[in-house]
C-alpha positions as CSV (number, residue, x, y, z in Angstrom):
1,X,12.8,-19.7,-11.4
2,X,10.2,-17.9,-13.4
3,X,10.5,-17.5,-17.2
4,X,14.1,-17.8,-17.1
5,X,14.7,-15.3,-14.2
6,X,15.5,-16.2,-10.7
7,X,12.8,-15.0,-8.2
8,X,13.4,-15.5,-4.5
9,X,10.5,-15.8,-2.3
10,X,10.7,-15.1,1.5
11,X,9.4,-16.9,4.6
12,X,9.4,-13.6,6.5
13,X,6.0,-12.6,8.1
14,X,3.5,-10.2,6.6
15,X,4.0,-7.7,9.4
16,X,5.6,-4.3,10.0
17,X,6.0,-1.4,7.5
18,X,5.1,-2.5,4.0
19,X,5.2,0.7,1.7
20,X,3.1,0.8,-1.5
21,X,5.4,0.9,-4.6
22,X,5.0,4.0,-6.8
23,X,5.2,3.3,-10.5
24,X,7.7,5.7,-12.1
25,X,7.3,6.9,-15.7
26,X,9.7,8.2,-18.2
27,X,9.0,11.3,-20.2
28,X,7.7,9.0,-22.9
29,X,5.2,7.6,-20.4
30,X,6.5,4.2,-20.1
31,X,7.7,2.4,-16.8
32,X,11.0,3.6,-15.7
33,X,12.7,0.5,-14.5
34,X,15.8,2.1,-13.4
35,X,13.8,4.5,-11.1
36,X,11.7,1.5,-9.9
37,X,14.9,-0.3,-8.7
38,X,16.1,2.8,-7.0
39,X,13.1,3.1,-5.1
40,X,13.1,-0.6,-4.0
41,X,16.7,-0.7,-3.0
42,X,16.4,2.5,-1.0
43,X,13.1,1.1,0.8
44,X,15.0,-2.0,1.9
45,X,18.2,-0.2,2.8
46,X,16.2,2.0,5.3
47,X,14.4,-0.9,6.8
48,X,11.2,-1.8,5.1
49,X,9.8,-5.1,6.1
50,X,8.3,-5.7,2.6
51,X,6.4,-4.0,-0.1
52,X,3.6,-4.3,-2.7
53,X,1.4,-2.6,-5.2
54,X,-1.8,-0.7,-4.4
55,X,-3.8,2.5,-5.4
56,X,-0.8,4.8,-5.3
57,X,0.9,2.5,-7.7
58,X,-1.6,3.9,-10.3
59,X,-2.5,0.3,-10.6
60,X,-6.0,1.1,-12.1
61,X,-4.4,3.3,-14.8
62,X,-1.9,0.8,-16.1
63,X,-2.4,-1.4,-19.2
64,X,-2.7,-5.1,-18.6
65,X,0.8,-5.7,-20.0
66,X,2.2,-3.0,-17.6
67,X,0.4,-4.4,-14.6
68,X,1.7,-8.0,-15.4
69,X,5.1,-6.5,-15.9
70,X,5.2,-4.9,-12.5
71,X,3.9,-8.0,-10.8
72,X,7.1,-9.8,-12.2
73,X,9.7,-6.9,-12.0
74,X,9.2,-6.1,-8.2
75,X,9.7,-9.6,-6.7
76,X,12.7,-9.9,-9.1
77,X,14.3,-6.8,-7.8
78,X,13.3,-7.3,-4.3
79,X,15.0,-10.9,-4.5
80,X,13.8,-12.0,-1.1
81,X,14.6,-9.0,1.1
82,X,11.0,-9.2,2.4
83,X,7.5,-10.3,1.3
84,X,6.0,-8.8,-1.8
85,X,2.3,-8.6,-2.5
86,X,0.5,-7.7,-5.8
87,X,-2.7,-5.8,-6.2
88,X,-5.0,-8.0,-8.1
89,X,-8.4,-6.4,-7.6
90,X,-10.6,-5.8,-10.8
91,X,-14.0,-5.1,-12.0
92,X,-14.8,-8.8,-12.6
93,X,-14.0,-12.1,-10.7
94,X,-12.5,-13.5,-13.8
95,X,-10.0,-10.5,-14.2
96,X,-9.0,-10.7,-10.6
97,X,-8.3,-14.5,-10.9
98,X,-6.2,-13.9,-13.9
99,X,-4.3,-11.3,-12.1
100,X,-3.9,-13.3,-9.1
101,X,-2.5,-16.5,-10.8
102,X,0.0,-14.4,-12.8
103,X,1.2,-12.9,-9.5
104,X,1.7,-16.3,-8.0
105,X,3.6,-17.4,-11.1
106,X,5.9,-14.4,-10.8
107,X,7.0,-15.2,-7.4
108,X,4.9,-12.8,-5.3
109,X,4.4,-13.8,-1.6
110,X,0.8,-12.5,-1.2
111,X,-2.0,-10.7,-3.0
112,X,-4.1,-7.7,-2.2
113,X,-7.5,-7.0,-3.8
114,X,-9.9,-4.2,-3.6
115,X,-13.6,-5.2,-4.7
116,X,-15.2,-4.0,-7.9
117,X,-15.4,-0.2,-8.0
118,X,-18.3,0.3,-10.4
119,X,-21.2,-1.6,-8.5
120,X,-22.4,-1.3,-4.9
121,X,-22.3,-5.1,-4.4
122,X,-24.6,-7.0,-2.0
123,X,-22.8,-9.0,0.8
124,X,-23.1,-12.3,-1.0
125,X,-21.5,-11.0,-4.1
126,X,-18.6,-9.5,-1.9
127,X,-18.1,-12.9,-0.4
128,X,-18.3,-14.9,-3.7
129,X,-15.7,-12.4,-5.2
130,X,-13.1,-12.5,-2.5
131,X,-13.7,-16.3,-2.0
132,X,-12.9,-17.0,-5.6
133,X,-9.7,-14.9,-5.7
134,X,-8.7,-16.6,-2.4
135,X,-9.3,-20.0,-3.8
136,X,-7.5,-19.2,-7.0
137,X,-4.0,-19.4,-5.6
138,X,-2.1,-20.7,-2.5
139,X,-0.9,-17.2,-1.5
140,X,-2.4,-15.1,1.4
141,X,-5.0,-12.4,0.4
142,X,-5.2,-9.0,1.9
143,X,-8.7,-7.7,1.6
144,X,-8.5,-4.0,0.9
145,X,-11.4,-1.5,1.5
146,X,-10.2,1.6,-0.4
147,X,-13.5,3.2,0.0
148,X,-12.1,6.4,1.4
149,X,-11.2,7.3,-2.2
150,X,-12.4,4.7,-4.5
151,X,-15.3,2.1,-4.6
152,X,-17.7,1.2,-1.9
153,X,-17.2,0.0,1.8
154,X,-17.1,-3.7,2.4
155,X,-19.5,-4.6,5.0
156,X,-18.0,-5.8,8.4
157,X,-20.0,-9.0,8.2
158,X,-18.3,-10.0,4.9
159,X,-14.8,-9.5,6.5
160,X,-15.8,-11.7,9.5
161,X,-17.0,-14.4,7.3
162,X,-14.0,-14.5,5.1
163,X,-11.9,-14.8,8.1
164,X,-14.0,-17.6,9.5
165,X,-14.0,-19.3,6.1
166,X,-10.3,-19.2,5.3
167,X,-8.5,-18.5,8.6
168,X,-6.0,-15.5,9.6
169,X,-3.0,-17.0,7.9
170,X,-4.9,-16.8,4.4
171,X,-7.0,-13.8,4.9
172,X,-5.6,-10.3,6.1
173,X,-7.2,-6.9,5.9
174,X,-6.4,-3.3,5.0
175,X,-9.6,-1.5,5.9
176,X,-9.5,2.3,4.8
177,X,-13.3,3.2,5.2
178,X,-13.8,6.2,7.4
179,X,-13.8,6.7,10.3
180,X,-10.6,4.5,10.3
181,X,-10.0,4.1,14.0
182,X,-13.4,3.0,15.0
183,X,-13.6,0.6,11.9
184,X,-10.2,-0.9,12.8
185,X,-11.4,-1.6,16.4
186,X,-14.7,-3.0,15.1
187,X,-12.9,-5.4,12.9
188,X,-10.5,-6.4,15.7
189,X,-13.4,-6.9,18.2
190,X,-15.6,-8.8,15.8
191,X,-13.0,-11.4,15.0
192,X,-11.9,-11.7,18.7
193,X,-8.4,-10.2,18.0
194,X,-7.7,-12.8,15.2
195,X,-7.7,-10.5,12.3
196,X,-4.2,-9.3,11.0
197,X,-4.8,-5.8,10.1
198,X,-2.7,-3.2,8.1
199,X,-3.7,0.5,8.2
200,X,-3.3,2.6,5.0
201,X,-3.7,6.2,6.2
202,X,-0.3,7.2,4.7
203,X,0.8,7.9,8.3
204,X,-1.8,10.4,9.4
205,X,-3.5,7.8,11.7
206,X,-0.6,5.7,12.3
207,X,-0.2,6.2,16.1
208,X,-4.0,5.8,16.9
209,X,-4.0,2.7,14.6
210,X,-1.0,1.2,16.3
211,X,-2.8,1.5,19.7
212,X,-5.6,-0.3,18.3
213,X,-3.4,-3.4,17.7
214,X,-2.5,-3.3,13.9
215,X,-0.3,-5.8,12.4
216,X,1.5,-3.4,10.2
217,X,1.0,-0.2,8.0
218,X,1.1,0.4,4.4
219,X,2.3,4.0,3.6
220,X,3.4,5.5,0.3
221,X,7.2,5.5,-0.4
222,X,7.7,9.3,-0.1
223,X,7.7,9.5,3.7
224,X,8.9,5.9,4.4
225,X,12.0,7.0,6.5
226,X,9.7,8.8,8.9
227,X,7.0,6.2,8.9
228,X,9.7,3.5,9.9
229,X,11.0,5.9,12.6
230,X,7.5,6.3,14.0
231,X,6.9,2.6,14.0
232,X,10.1,1.6,15.7
233,X,9.6,4.3,18.3
234,X,6.1,3.0,19.0
235,X,7.5,-0.6,19.3
236,X,10.0,0.6,21.8
237,X,7.2,2.5,23.7
238,X,9.0,5.8,23.1
239,X,5.9,7.9,22.4
240,X,7.9,11.3,22.8
241,X,10.0,10.4,19.7
242,X,7.0,8.9,17.9
243,X,5.1,12.1,18.2
244,X,8.1,14.3,17.3
245,X,8.5,12.6,13.8
246,X,4.6,12.1,13.5
247,X,3.6,15.6,13.5
248,X,5.4,16.9,10.2
249,X,4.2,13.5,8.6
250,X,0.6,14.4,9.6
251,X,0.9,17.9,8.1
252,X,2.4,16.6,4.8
253,X,-0.3,13.9,4.6
254,X,-2.9,16.6,5.2
255,X,-1.6,18.6,2.2
256,X,-1.7,15.5,0.0
257,X,-5.3,14.5,0.9
258,X,-6.8,17.9,0.1
259,X,-7.0,16.7,-3.5
260,X,-7.7,13.0,-3.0
261,X,-5.7,10.4,-4.7
262,X,-4.5,12.9,-7.3
263,X,-3.1,15.0,-4.4
264,X,-1.4,12.0,-2.9
265,X,0.2,11.1,-6.1
266,X,1.3,14.5,-7.1
267,X,3.1,15.3,-3.8
268,X,4.4,11.9,-3.3
269,X,6.0,11.7,-6.7
270,X,7.4,15.3,-6.3
271,X,9.0,14.0,-3.1
272,X,10.5,10.9,-4.7
273,X,12.0,13.3,-7.3
274,X,13.3,15.5,-4.6
275,X,15.0,12.4,-2.8
276,X,16.7,11.6,-6.2
277,X,14.9,8.3,-6.6
278,X,12.6,9.2,-9.5
279,X,13.7,11.2,-12.5
280,X,10.3,12.7,-13.2
281,X,7.0,13.3,-11.2
282,X,5.0,12.0,-14.2
283,X,1.7,10.6,-13.4
284,X,-0.6,8.6,-15.7
285,X,-3.3,10.8,-17.3
286,X,-5.9,11.8,-17.0
287,X,-5.8,13.6,-13.5
288,X,-7.6,16.6,-12.1
289,X,-5.0,18.3,-9.8
290,X,-1.6,19.8,-10.3
291,X,0.9,20.7,-7.6
292,X,0.8,24.6,-7.3
293,X,3.8,26.7,-6.3
294,X,2.5,27.6,-2.8
295,X,1.6,24.0,-2.0
296,X,5.1,23.0,-3.1
297,X,6.6,25.6,-1.0
298,X,4.8,24.3,2.2
299,X,5.7,20.8,1.1
300,X,9.4,21.6,1.0
301,X,9.2,23.4,4.5
302,X,7.6,20.4,6.1
303,X,9.9,17.9,4.4
304,X,12.9,19.8,5.7
305,X,11.5,19.8,9.1
306,X,10.8,16.0,9.0
307,X,14.4,15.4,7.8
308,X,15.8,17.6,10.5
309,X,13.8,15.6,13.2
310,X,15.1,12.3,11.6
311,X,18.8,13.4,11.7
312,X,18.6,14.7,15.3
């Protein structure tokens, strides 16, 4: 029980499909808790294995109070249906430790952290930062390299040393530096297959990543039903079904990626409204890209195609 509220933690493993939670906002630009609950209930109803916060949660655009509120709200709503991790990366070690300890006290099952984004850190600084965050709590820590769209790449040597220092139950990985596939394999091979690796391509590299031995995937919420279907088809060695559902997902992600993180957020939130999970597609400002009518029309066509394949 945390601060008068019952928080149920889970013993389920950190493996499988773990969508990144989108932060819904009202027209008044405050967190929409009703939409947050709808999103999470839907995710677990359709088979998510867990969830957490990350870059598409707009985590770096939230106030400290909002970030803390999410760290408490999500595990409270999930109530033990699957593991929940909280994004705790920050520009200083001191900030990250505060976020990590708050997330632990709120009942989260794990943490995820990017390195500081404003400085191209040397290897030892990376090691010191992630070691301090790992040692701040008893929770597992997922090391996120989000350098495909924010910050700098984490050297492979740093990842290997962190795994050697803390072990595979404490340290997990979400490498997103390009090229994704070869980097996944390099981490796998350098750790003698001991690293537990999540991929974060949104789905566009899911099949290739699966074949390289990933532990799980962390997509956005907008295409979660399709991602779960692809994941289960791959597990069942049904590659024909996996590709059938995968191709419209790829086309949708390609539309999103043309405008970087802003493109991902704009289209993903548009689809969450289309699904009836969010009341608005409002993003936290400032942002540089808006969904134009022609991109919206193509998104609608591809989304309808995906839903058709899923209902077949």
